[in-house]
N, C-alpha and C positions, 0 to 999 in steps of 0.2 A: 314424224313421218320418215319412213325408211329412206326415201329419195333424198330428203334434206340432209339426213345424217351422212349418207354416202357422199354427197356433194362436198362435205367438209373434211372427208378423209384424205390423208396423205396417200398419194399414189392413185387417186381417183382416175378412172378411165373415162375421158369425155365422151367417147363413142357409146360406151355402155350406159353412161348417165343419160345421154340423149335418147337412146332406145327405150330406157325405162320411163322417161318422161312422156315420150310419144305413146307408149303402151298405156300408161296411166290415163292420159287425156282421152285416148280413144275409148277405153273401157268406161270412163266417166261419162262420155258423151252418149254411149249406148244406154247407160243407166238413167240419164236425164230424159232421154226419149221414152224409156219405159215408164218413168214417173208421170210424164205428161199424158201418156196414153191411159194409164190407170186412174189418173185424176179425173179424166173425162168420163171413164167408165163409172167411177164411184159417184160422181155428180149425177150421172144419168139414172142411177138406181133410186136416187132421192132418199136413201135409207138414213143418211146423216141428217137430212132435213126433217124427215117425217118421224123419226124415232129419237126424240130429244133425250131419252134416258140412256141411250146406248153410246158407248165410247166411239167418237169419230176420230180415228187414228190411222189414216191411210199411210202416212209417212213411217210410222212405227212398224206397221205391217210390212211395208216395203223394205225397211231395214232388216227385218227378220229374214226376208226372202233373199236379200243380197248375201247374208251370212251363209245361207244354205246353197246358193248357186250364183256366184258372181260372174261366171264366164259369159262372154258375149253371146256364144252360140246357144245358151239356155234362155234366150229372150222370151220365147213362148212360155216355157215352164215358169219363168220368173213372174210373168204377167198373171198366169193362172193361179199360182200359189199366193200372190198378193191379193187377188180377188177372194180366194179361199180363206185367207186369214181375216179379211174384212168381214166375211160372212160368219166365220167362227166367232169373232169378237161380238158381233151383233146378236147372234143366237145365244151365246154364252150369257150376255147381259139380260136377255129375255128370261132365261132360267134363274139367273142370280139375283136380279134386282127389281124386276117389274112384274112378271107374270104371277097370277095367283095359282095356288096348287091345282085347282080345278081346270083352269085354262091350260096349264102346263101338261096335265094329264091328257087333255083333248088334243093339244098340239102334238104331243109325242105319239098318240094313237094315229093321227093323220100322217105323220112322218113315217111311221112303221108300215102303214098301208100305201104310202105315197099316193094319196088320193086327192088329186087336184080338185075333183068335183065336190069334195067335202069342205072346202075352205070357207064356204059361207057360214059355217058353224063357228068360225074363229073370229075374234076381235080384229079390227083393221090392222093393228101393228103386227099381228101374227100372219095375216093374209099376205101383206106386202113382203114380209120376210120369207115366207115359204115360197112364194112365186119367184122371188129373186134367187133363192137357192135352186129351185127347179130349173129356171132358165140357165143358170150357171152350169149345173150338172149336165144338162142336155147339150149345151153349147160345146163343152169340153168333150163329151162323148162323141158328138158329131165330128169334131176335129180329128179325134183318134180314129174314128171309123174311116174317114177320108184318107188318112195317112197310112194306117196299118190294116185296114179291112177287118177290124176286130171290134166287136161291140162290147163296151165297158159300162153301159148304162146301169145294169143291175148291180155290178160291182161297186160303182161309185155311190149308188143309192144305199147299198148295204153299209158302206163305211159311214155314211151320214146317219143311218138308223142306229148303228152302234154308238155313235157319238151322242146322239140325243137321248138314248136310253141311259147312258152314263150320267148325263146332265140330270135326268129325271131321278135317278137314284140319289144324287146329291141334294136335289130339291126336297125330296121326301125326308132325308136326314135333317135338313135345315128346319123344316116345318115341325118335325118331331122334337127338335132340340137334342138330337142323338149324336154322340161322339163315338165313332167306330174304333175298333182296335186298329193298330198300324197295318196289320195284314189285310183286314177287311177293307180298309181305306185304299190300300195300294192296289188291290185286285180291281177296283173300279177306277182309281185315279190315273193310272197309266193310260187309260182310254180317254177320260174326260179332259186331260190336258191337251188333247188333239193330235198327239204324235201319230197314231195309226191313220187318222183321216188325212193328214198331211202327206204321209208316206204312201198312202193308197193312190193319191192323185200324182205324186211325184213319180211313182212307178210307171205311169202312163207315158211320160216323156223322157225317161232314162233307160228304157228297155226296148230294144229293137232286135228281133220281133218279140212280141209278147206271146207267152204260151199258156195254155189252159192249166198246166201243172203248177207253175209258179203263181199264177193268178189264184188258184184254189188255195194255195198256202197263205197268200195274203188275205184272202177272205176269211180264213179260219183264225186270223190274228194270233197264230201260234209260232211265227217266225221269230227266232231269238233276236236278230238284229233289230227288228221293229220294237220288240218288247223293251230291250235294254236302252235303245235310243229314246223311247218314250218315257221310260222310268227316270232317266237322267234329266230329261226335260221337266218332268213333274217335280222331282226333288229339288232341282235348281230353282224352279218357280216357287216352291214352298219356302225355301230359305229367303226368298225376296218378298214374300207376302207380308204386308204390314198389318198392324192392328186395325188401321182404318178400313182396309179391304175386308177384314173379318166382320167389322161392324156393318159394312155395306150390304152384306148378304152372303158372303162366302162361308162355306162350312169350315170347321176346324181342319187344318192341314196336317201333314204328317208330323210336324213338330208337336202340335197340340195333342194329336192322337197318342204319340209316344209318351208325352208327359202324363196324360190322363191314365194310360195303361200301366206305366211303371213308377210313377211318382217322381220322375227325374226332373231336375231343374231345366229351365229353357236353355241354358248354356250347354248342359250335357246332352240335351235332345238335339240341339243343332250340331254338336260334334258327331252324334250317332248318324244323323242324316248325311253329313259330309263323308263319313265312313261308308255308308251305303252307296253314295255316288262313286267313290273310289272303287268299290267292289264291282259296281255296274260297268265301269270303264274297263276293268280287267276282263269281264265276261264278254263285253262287246268287241274288244280287241281280239279276243280268242275266237269269237265267231267270225270276224272278218278274215282271220288268217286261215280258217278252214274252208273247204270247198263249199260252194253254194250255188243254188240254181239262179241266183240273182246276178245281174250285171254289175261290173265294178263301179259303173256310174251310179247305180242305185245304192250300192253299199256305201259309197263315199257320201252320197246325199244324206243317208241315215246318220252317218258319223257327224256330218255338219249340223244336223238338227241339234244334236247334243252339244256340240262345240259352241254353237250360237247361243244356246240357252245359258251356258256358263259365262259366256262373254257379256250378255245383256243383263243377266240377274246378278 
């Protein structure tokens, strides 16, 4: 820990050390309150209780969020992104390990139409998941409407529709036993890793005021900072994907796609993926240095998504 190291340094300034300790303790106290609040929320959804197949990992999801926005004044955003990450994990597991292809097709269709009235067609585990998602989206949209007088319901829905469509593509590949080329894989995987949906929600609490122009750019998923942040997240995840996860129901990742396409060894494939990550960082740093319609707070959040990915994986 940096504070402990500084305490042992020759010439340590006691006042500066005390200030650092106070700051650390105050920030930690804020985070502890965040965890308590989100633990109550997660239990209230009963998703961990009702969906035995899904990963119950509130603390892991909170850790991700801390890496993306640790500052105390981002308390609201930290709570919302923690909830978002829990829902991403649950719905990802529906597509990866539990749903049949027919069920997934129907679930995706209802998500695309965002048709609450059609959920009776779904099995129970999909009903409760969809309603939890619907409640979350509308709660956050209502909060933003109160604060900024700007309606983001359709925008948040679209981010989730794109997310589930990308999951559906991967589910079809899995059931077909299909291994795509690295390029084909990447075109879908930068979305399925959840970078765009995370940043879509983060945009809502890092941008004041929101504008239709920048929102339209986000909706098109064409913004470079979002693409490169998501791509680093995806490739870092792939480097950390184990053979056990592949057996669990995951499709071949970028490493396996590159090996299948080129005949490379796993060692060489991993080196190639690390090279792609390095190139993605160069492009993202260049994007951040240029003028952008996005706030500095949002740009920093996008950078932190990539940084946290490499820290955790």
